[in-house]
N, C-alpha and C positions, 0 to 999 in steps of 0.2 A: 543653302545648308543641306548636306546630304542626309537622307533619312536613315535612321538607325534600324538595323535588322537584328532579329533575335534568332539565334541558332542554338540547338542543343548539341553539345560536344560530348563525345565519349570520354569519361574520366581516365581511361586506360587504353593502351593500344590493343588490348585483347579483343577478339571478335565477340559478337553476340550482345552488344550493348542495346540495340533496338529490341531484341527478343526478351532480354532480361528486364528491361524497363517496362515493356508491355505486360509481362507476367506479374511484375511487382504492382503495377497500377491496377491490373485486373483483380488481383487478390485483395488489395487494399480496398477497392470499391465493393467487392462482394462481401468481405468480412466486416468492414467498418463503415464506409461512406454510405452505401445504400441502406443498410439497416437504420443508421442514425437519421438519414433523410426521411425514410418511411415513418419512423417514430415521430419526428417533428411535424411531418405533413399530417399524420393522423391526429396529433394534438392541436396544432394551430389552425389547420384548415378543416379537418373533419369535426373536431370537438369545439374548437374556439378557445381563445385566451380567457374569456369570461367564465366559460364552463370549467376550464382547468383550475382557475383561481378559486372557484366555488368548491371544488373537490379538495384542493390543497389547504385552503384556509379553514381547517377544522382542527380542534385540539388534538384529536387522536393522530392525525397525520403529522402535525407539527411536532408532537412528542416523539413519534417514531423517527422522523427525520433528525431531530435533535439528538436522540439517543444514538442513532447509527453513526452520525458524524462525530459526536463527542467521543464515543467509545473508539472509533477508528483513529482519531487524533491521539488519544491517550496511548493506545496500543502502539501506534507508529512511533511516537516519541520515545516510548520505552524501548522499542526495537532499535531506534536510531542510536541510543546510548549504549545499550548492552550488546547490540549487534556489532558495533565498531569494536568494543572491547573483546568480544568473542573472536572476531576476525583477527585482531592484533595478537591474541594469545595463540591462535592456530598457526599464524605465520611465523611469529618470532620465538616461540618457545617449543621445546621438546619435552614431552612427558608421557608416561605410560597411558595407553589407551587413546592417544591423539587421533589415530586413524578412525577409531570407533566414533569419537566425538565429531570428527569432520564429516563422517558419513551420516551421522544422526541429524546433522543440520538440514540435510536434503529430505529427511523423512516426511515433512509436511507436503513436499511436492509429489511424492509417490503415494501417500496415504489418502484414500477417499475422505472427503470432508465429513461425511456422515459417520464414518468409523471414528474419526478424530473426535467428533462431538460426543459420541457414545462413550468413548474411553475417558474423556475429560469429565463427563457427567458422573461416570462410575467412580472416579477418583475423588472428585470434589463435592459429591453429594453429602448430605448430613450424615449418612451412614457409611460413607466411603473412607478410604485410607487417610487421605489428607483432609477431607472435609470434616470428618469427626474430630480429628486432632485440633483443627483450627477452631471448631465450635466449642470444644471443651476447654481449650487453653485461653482463647481470646474472645469467645463468643461471636466469632466472625463467620457469617454464612456466605458461602461462595456460590454454589450452584443455585440457579433460579433467581439470581440477582444480577445487577450490572457488573459486578466484579467478575462473575463467571463469563460474561461477554468479553471483558477485557482479556481474560486468560485465553479464550478461544481465538481471539484476533491476534494476540501476541504469538500464539502457536503457529498460525498460518502465515504471519507476516515476517517472522524473524529471518528466514532464509534469504529473502530479497535483499535485506541490508547486508548480511554477512557475505553473500556471494558477489555483491556489487563492490564492496569495499576491499575484499580480500586480494584481488589482483593488483589493486593500487598499492596496498601495503607491501606486496612482494616486489614492486618496482622501486620502492623508496630505498635509496642507497644508504647504508649505515654510515658511510663517510660523511654524509650530510649532518647526521646527528653528532658525529665526532667533531666535525668542524665547528658546530655550534658550541660544543662543550669547550673546545680549545679557546674560543673567543670569550669565554667567561660566562656563558649563559647557563642558568640552572636547568635542571630537568623539566621543571614546570614551564619555564620560559621557552625551552626547546619544543615542548609539547604544544604550547598555545601559539607560538609564532612560526614554527617550522613544520611540524607534523600535521596539525589540524588543518591549516590552510591547504595542504596538499590533498587531504582526505575530504575536504568539504564538498567539492562537486560530486564525487562518487557517493558520499554519504547522503546528500540531498536526493540524488537519483534513487538510491535504495529506499529512502524515506517515502518518496513519491510512489514507488512501486508498491511498498507495503501499505500505504494509505489507500491506493486504488483497489488493492485486493481486499482490504479490510472493509471498505465502504460497501462493497457488493457481496460480502461473504454471507452465505445462507446456511449451508449444510452443517457446519460445525457449531453454529450459534444456536439454532432452534432447539437443540436438545438440552443445552445447559442454561438457556436464557429464562425459561419459564413462560415466555410469550404472553404475559399479562398486558392487556391494552392499557396504554398510557403509563406503563411502568417498565416493562422489559420487552416490549414488542418493537422489533426493528423494522425499518422501512421495506427491505426486500420481502419480509414475511407478509407485510401489509399488501404488497403488490400481488403476491401469490393468493392471498385471501380474496382480493378483488377479482382475480382471474377465475377462481373457483366459484365465485358468485356470478360469473359471466358479466361483470362490470368492466368491460374492456376499456372504456373511456376513463374510468377512475384509475385503472392500473397505468394507463398511458400518462395521465396527469402526474401521478406520483413519480413515475419513472423519469419524466422530463424535469421535474423538480430536483430529483437526485442528480440528473445529468448537468443541470445548470450549476448547482452548488459544487459538484465535483470539478467541473471545468474551471470555476473561479479559484478553487483551491490549487489545482494543478498549475494554473496561470501564475498565481502568486509564488509557487515553489520554483517555477521556471525563471521568473524575474529575479528571485534570490540567487539562483544558480548563475545567471548572467552577471549579476553584481559581484558575486564571489570570484568568478573567472576574471573579470576586469580588474578586480582588486589584486588578484595574484599576478596578473600581467603587469600592473603598474608598480608592484613591489620590487 
């Protein structure tokens, strides 16, 4: 039986495959693989699993982790729904100020997160324009509560969903919707059985990007959160506090805990994406 050989073939006849692959692998290693490897080595080899568990297994750390991931999930789910709706409106409808709205979607990309946090705090503070109205009308306090964290994470995560779904909506042929209507399908059935299955992979990708951004968000949150331990203290802030206290092992332990939970969430999202693509292929 002949031995199997492994060879890397260039995906295109264009030259430069080896050089481009080497640059890609080098950048991936420098930016992602090496830092992650150093972090894990510092945690498991330098500090030890028992020491990390002792740091993480404390009420303050668990509360910070729970708040960070709960707020990120809530904000990302909100962005998933309203981001798809916003992308649909921007693609399918014409209205005055459409270009301004389309450009405003990218504002969180260009705006420094600290500036966004200060602006949101000024608006939603108890004496702010929206904060005072909500307090007087509904008795709802936004700034310095978990609701303020949701708003900050929605602000920074919305563009990821919109910009991921928008090109897919542009590629959907209107004749597909018309064919569904001629076959007797209602608008709701066309939406649930024709449109949404096409948008599902891109929407889940945007959701994953928004979730990843929200979990590690720091600058826009610390100004509006209040930063009360066990109440509105997020995990990234707790890592910064440990670093300022020169407790590098404690910061590494919390960072690895966030890394493990984030990896589990992204793995689950990727499995759902694979399932949705197979379902579309079988349909």
